[in-house]
Every structure is written in structure tokens, then in C-alpha cells.
N, C-alpha and C positions, 0 to 999 in steps of 0.2 A: 513841845507839840501840844496842840489843843485837842482833847478828846472828850467824849461824853457830853457832847453838846445837847442842850435842851431841845426836845421835839415839840411840835405844835400841840400835841396832846398831853404833854407833861409826863409821859410814861417813863422816860429815862432822865435821871437827874445828874447834875455834875458830880463827879466822884473825886475824892481826895487822892493825893499821890504821896508816896514816900520814896526817898532816894537812898539807895544802898551802894556801898563801894564793893567792888569785887577785885580779884587779882588783876594785875597789870593796870590798875587805876582806871579801868573803864567804868564810867558811871552808867548804871542801869536805872531807868525810871520805871517803877513798878506801879501799875494801876491796881487799886484796890479791887477785890474780886467782884466779878459779875457772876451770874448763875451759870451761863453756858457761853463758851466760845465755839463758833463754827468756823473751821478753816476751809475756805473755798467759796467763791462767790458766783459759781455757775448755777444752773437750774436746780441742781440737787441741794447745794448749800443754801441757796435762797429759799427753796421750798421748806427745808428743815427749820431755818431761822424763823420764817414766817409762822410756822405752826407752833414752835416753842414759845414765841413771843406772846402767845395767849396767856401763859401763866409763868413766864420766867423773864428775867432780864437777860438779853442776848446781845453779844457782840459778834460780828462777822468780819473776818480778816481775809482780804483778797490780794494776791500778789500783783495783779494788774487792775483792770477795771471789771466790775461785775458783769458777768455774762458774755465776755468778749472772746472766749476761747471756744471749746467744743459746742457750748450751748448756742452760740450764734452761728457756728459753722454747719450745724445739723440741717436736715431737710424738714424736720417736724413731723415725720410720719408717726402715726399711732397704729403700728402694724402688729398688734398682739397675735392675730391669727396668721397674717401673711408670712411672718418670719418664724412661725412655730414648727417644730419637728417632732413633737411628742406631747402627750398629755401628762405633764408632771407639775410639780409645785411652781416651778419657774413660769410655765405657761399660764397657770391659773393666776399667779400674781400679776403677770402682764395684763391679763384680762380684767382683773380687779382694778388695776390702776387705770386702764383705758376707760372703765365705767365711771371713774371719779371725775373725768374732765368736764362734763357738762356743768356739774355743780361748781367745780373750781372756776371755770370760765365765767359763770354768772356771778360768783362771789367777787372775783377780781374786777369785773365790770362795775359792780355796785360800789366796791370799795375805792377803786382808783379812777374809774371812768375810762379805762383802757379796754378795748375790744381785742381779745387775743387771737381772733381769726379761727376759732374752732370750726372745722368743716366736717360734717358727718355724712357726706355724700357717699362714702364707701370707697373700696379699693377694687380695681380690676386686675386680675392675674391673666396674662396673655400666653398663649401657646402658638408657636410658629412651626411646629413639626409634630409628627405622631409621637415621637419620643418625649417631647415636652408634655403632651397630653397624658401619656401613660404615667410619667413621673409625677405629675401634679395630681392626677386622679388617685394614685396610691398614697401620695403624701397627705392629701386632705380628706381621705376617706374616714379616718378616725375622728376628725372634727365633726363631720356630719353625724356619725354614729353616736358621738357624745352629746349631741344636741346643739352644737354651735351653728349659727346661721352661715350657710355657704350655698351658693347656687351655681350650677354649671350652665354656661351660656354657649350658644352657637356663634360662629363667626358673624352671621347676619345680625344677631342680637347685640353683639359687641359693637358692630359698626353703627347700628342705630343709636346706641348710647353715646358713642364717641366717633363721629364721622371722620375725624382726622387721623384715626389709627390706620396703620398699613393694611392694604388689601391682602397682604400675605397672611394675615392672622387666620388661624384655623379654629379657634375657640378659646375658652378660658373659664375662669371662675369669678364670681362676684362675692365680695365680703362686705356686707352692708354695715357692719359695726366698726370696721377699721377705717380710720379717717386721717386727718392731719390737723395741725395747729401751726400758726405762725410763731415759730420758736423765738424769734427776736422780739416780737411783741410780748410773748409770754414772759421772758426774762425781764423786760422793762416793767411789766405789770407787777411781777413778783418783787422786784427791787423797790418799786414805789409802795407796795403794800407793806414791805418790811419797814420802810421809813415811817409810814403812818402808824405802825404798831410799836414803834419805839426801838427797833433794832438799830444798834450803832454800827454803821458800815465804815470799815477802815480799809480803804483801797490803796493801791500802789505800795503795799507793805508786804514783803515776803516773810513768811514764817520760816525761821532757820531751824528751829527744833522745839521739842516739847519740854516743858519744865516737869521733871520727875523727882519726887522725894519719897523715899521709903516705899517704892513700888506704886505710888499714886501720882497721877498726872494732875497738876494743880495750875496749869496755864501753859503759855507758849512764849518763846523768845522770838523777837523780830528786830534784828539789828541790835540797838542799844536799849531796847525796851523789853520789859516783861509784862505780858497781859495775863493777869491771874483770873482763874475761874474755878468753880466747883466741878464742872464737867467740861470736857472738850469733845467736839465731834469733828472728825477728820473727813472732809468731803472735797478733797482737792483734785478730783478727777485723775487725769493722766500723771499729775505730779504727786499723787497720794503717798508714794513711798520714796519720793525724792527728799522729803523732810526728815531730818535727824530725829528719830523717835526716842533715842536714849536707851533703847533696848532692842533686842533682836525681833524682827518680824520674819516669819518663815515663808514669805512670798513677796513677789515684786509685781507692781502694777506697771505694765509697759504701754507706751503710747503707740497706737496703731493709726497710721496716717490714712485719712479718708479725703478724697478730692471730689469736688462738686463743680459743675458748670451751671451757668445761668443764661437762659435765652429770654427774649422778650418778644411777645406778639402784640399786635395792635389792639386786640381784645382777647378775652379769655376764651381759648379754643377747647379746653378740656375741663370736664366736670369732676373727674375722679383722680385719685392717686392711681397711677398705672404702673404695674410691675411686669416687666418682660423677663425672659429667661436670663438675660445678661446685664440688666440694669433697670432703673426705674425713672419715672418723671413725676414731679409734684407740681401741679399748677397752682398759682396764687391768683387771687381775684383781680389783681391789677395788671394781669397779662404776663407776669414773670413766670417762667417755668424752670424748675430746678432739675438737673439731671445728675444722678448719682448711681452708685458711688463705688469708688475703688477702695482697696485696702492693701496697705503694705507696711512692713516693719522697717521704718526708716528713722527711728529715734524721734527727736524733736525737729527734724528737718521739715520746714513748712513750705517747701518748694512745690509749685504746681508743675508736674512733669509732662513732657510731650507725649509719652506713652499713655499716661492716664487720660489726657485730653483726647487723644485719638480713639481710645477705647470708649470713652463716654459719648463722643460724637457718633461712633458706630452703633452703640447700643441704643442711643436716642433715635437714630435714623431707622433702626430695625422696628422700633415701636411706631414712629411717625416720620416717614421720609421728609415731609414738608417742614417739620420742626428741626430735624437734623441738618437740613440744608441752610438753616439760618446762621447768621454770624453769632459767635459766642459773645455775650455781653459782659460777662464777669466770670471769675473762677476763684476758688479759694480752697484751703485745706483746714482740717481739724484733726485733733488727736483723741481717738477713742481710748478710754481707760480699760485695759485688757488684763484680767486676772488669769493665772495659770490654767484654771479649769473652765474659763469662759463664763463663769457665774458671778453674780454680785457678791460683794463682801460686806455684810451688814452686821452691826451689833458690837458687843463688848469684846475687848481683847483680854485673853486669859491672864497674861502676865503684867497687866497695867490697869489699876483701878481708875475709874472715872473717865476712861477713854472709850468712845464709840466710833466705829468706822462706817462710812457710807461710800464705798468705793466699787470699782470694777463693773460699771454699768454697760461698758462696751458699746454696742449699737443701740442701746435702749434707754439712754439717759433722759430724753424728753418724755418718753412713754412712762418710765418708772418713777418720775419725779414725785407725783402726789402720793403714791403708795410708800415710797421710801421715807417721805416726811412722816407719814402715819406710823410706820414700823419703828423708826428711830425715836419718835416722840413717845410712843407707847412703852418702849423699853426704858427710856430715860425716866418716865413718870412712874415706872413700876407697875404698869397695867398688864403688859404681856411682853415676854422676851421675843426677840427676833427668831423666826424658825431656824432650827439647827442647820438646815440645808444651806443657809446663807451665812452662817456664823463664821467668823475668823478662826474659831477653834478647829475647824476641819483641816486647816493647814498645819496646826500644831500637832494634831493627831497623826497626820501623815508623816511629819518630820520625825516623830517618835516611833514610827513603824507600826502604829496600832490601827 
């Protein structure tokens, strides 16, 4: 197998190989160490690899093709405020990450020539009953009190902004800072940036397990090959704990299936991301409109179900009857990586040196991608440890009853 190909910028040079024999005569080709291996080529792994490539040699190993799982299946919402339920560190981290996107989009455009479709028109939250209004007024009162931008709108004001919204709307809220990004363009740009920065991308290669010696992770096994590294970052999304770590992890990342429908209009009918009580729509500039999203615990079953399709058509029609009446153009599923406490799992593993985790992003993988790269890179560089609220150590403490 040929690996370590020269890049146009000369940042990564060809590496030497040594061959060792192991039991049952299987020959393992061992690549001489790179600084960091990132496992997982979704938006999180690509973001981390891109950041670390500024001062490390980096290899990224992806079981399929980069960005083709949850990162491409997402709707691209940057809903830090829309999906928040309280003023905690997780909310503040989501806001911090959201604020990083304008600079990230500009950097990627300058570096790769790819426009990632960052749209800062804001998000509308709709209410169709007095109960909806009461629930959302209570839910978002703390945001306004804390100084975050949020504006209550009447039904007439909403219809002026979005004429194709249902006449049944009673009112809602406007979140000017919550927007969207074209997630498929984003992963394409991140992959191209990684290539330009000298990251070695190894696709169609499933990592079977971690290479652990004396409590230290020093690489990964993939089939008959060992890829060696000084540090390993596990960012494999819903497959994060499917890999044989070689030691016990006191938690499991579960795949939560989400299903999305795509409609198409002759021109762009909506300007904002629009969130109803039972679903949302995300308009793209080319006339596509995404409708989402369902969630169920179905393992890695990628089926689009009749029940989910019916629910999404109904929730879309509630927001906009004219849109809901259109023929569904496309549909797909994705697997959200779900940790037991619904929180991200970032940082170092207590019982394994040189291993960092970037898992459990659940519904916020696109939104949290830039801040995850920053947190993991700062920890790996020794600048600052990941906040303890996100650390894997919380599961070890719980397992020990402390």
C-alpha cells in the first residue's frame, strides 16, 4: 500500500516502513510514527486535523469516505440559542462555536476557494397555539435576561418576513444570531484544506483497534497495518466506541437515527431557518428546502421509514402548507452520536496516555466543529485542558460511585 504521498506544499514527506511478524504469521506493515492520528473523517475529525496540521504532522483515517456519514446527512443549522434549555457551560460553548463560523468561512474561502454557504439571516421560532407561545416565552426568557439577542414577533410581523408561512401562525421569536451553513460544502472545504495543509487522508480504511503498550496508546491497527503516532484523537462519531480500545471505556456512544426530507422549489421561498413546534425547515439558496428531523434508537439501520416521512410531511405542512404539498424530492438518514448524559465527551482518557476523545456531539456536530478543534488542539498542545464538564473522566467517576 502506498501511503505518505508528497503534497504540493511539501509539508508531508514519504515515510519509511518496517515489517514485523506476529503470531499466526500475519504480516503487519508498520508506518513510522506521525505526530497525531485522527480517527474519523467527519466534520469533527476534519476540523481537528486541519487545526493540528498547523504545527504537527497529521494522518486522518476514515472507515469510508470523508464527510459521507452524519456530517453530510445533517441540515447545517447553527442553532446555539434555538436548541438551548438553560444557561450552562454547554450553551456558552455552543454560542462560542457559533461565533467562530464567520472567520472559519472566510478562512476556508481564502484557502480553498470554496464558499461554504454561511447564512446569517437568523432563525424564526413559530407558535401555532397559546400553549406554544407560553412554553416558548418561558423557555427563552432567561436568554433575554442574560443579554442574548431574541425578539418576540407578532403573526403579522412573521408573515411579512416569510409570506409562505401558514396563516395559522399566532406569533413567535426571532433569533438573529442563529443561522445555517451548507454542511456538505463545509466538509468538502475542510477536506481540501486538510490536503493543502499536508494532512495525510487514509480513506476506506476501518480502524480495528488501538495499539496500546504499557498503558500508552502509540497508534492504531487497521487490517494488516499498524499506523503509529505519538498521539491519537478518536473522533469517529456514532462509531466511536465500536472500535476496540484495548481497555475498558465506562460509556457507550449510541447511534441515534435522524431522518430528513428534501423538497425543491422553483426559487428560494424562505429566507430564514424556520423552527415549528414539531419540526423545522432549512432553505438553501438554490431552492432546496430540508425538512427535519426525527430521532429514534434503531442502531445502524439506515432505512427511511414511512412513519418518519409522514411525520415530516405533516410538520412541514404545519409550517407552510404550500411546501408540505410538494412532492418529496429526496430523503436520507444519519446517525447522531449519543453519549449517556447527552453531553459531548472531549479530552484525555484517564486510563490511557496519549489518547484524546472528541465524541458525543449528538445534534450539534456541525455547530460544535470549530470549538471542538480548538479545545482538542489546546489540550494536545498543553495550552489548556478541556473543561472537566466535558471530560471522559466524569464517566470513570460515576462508575466508581464517586
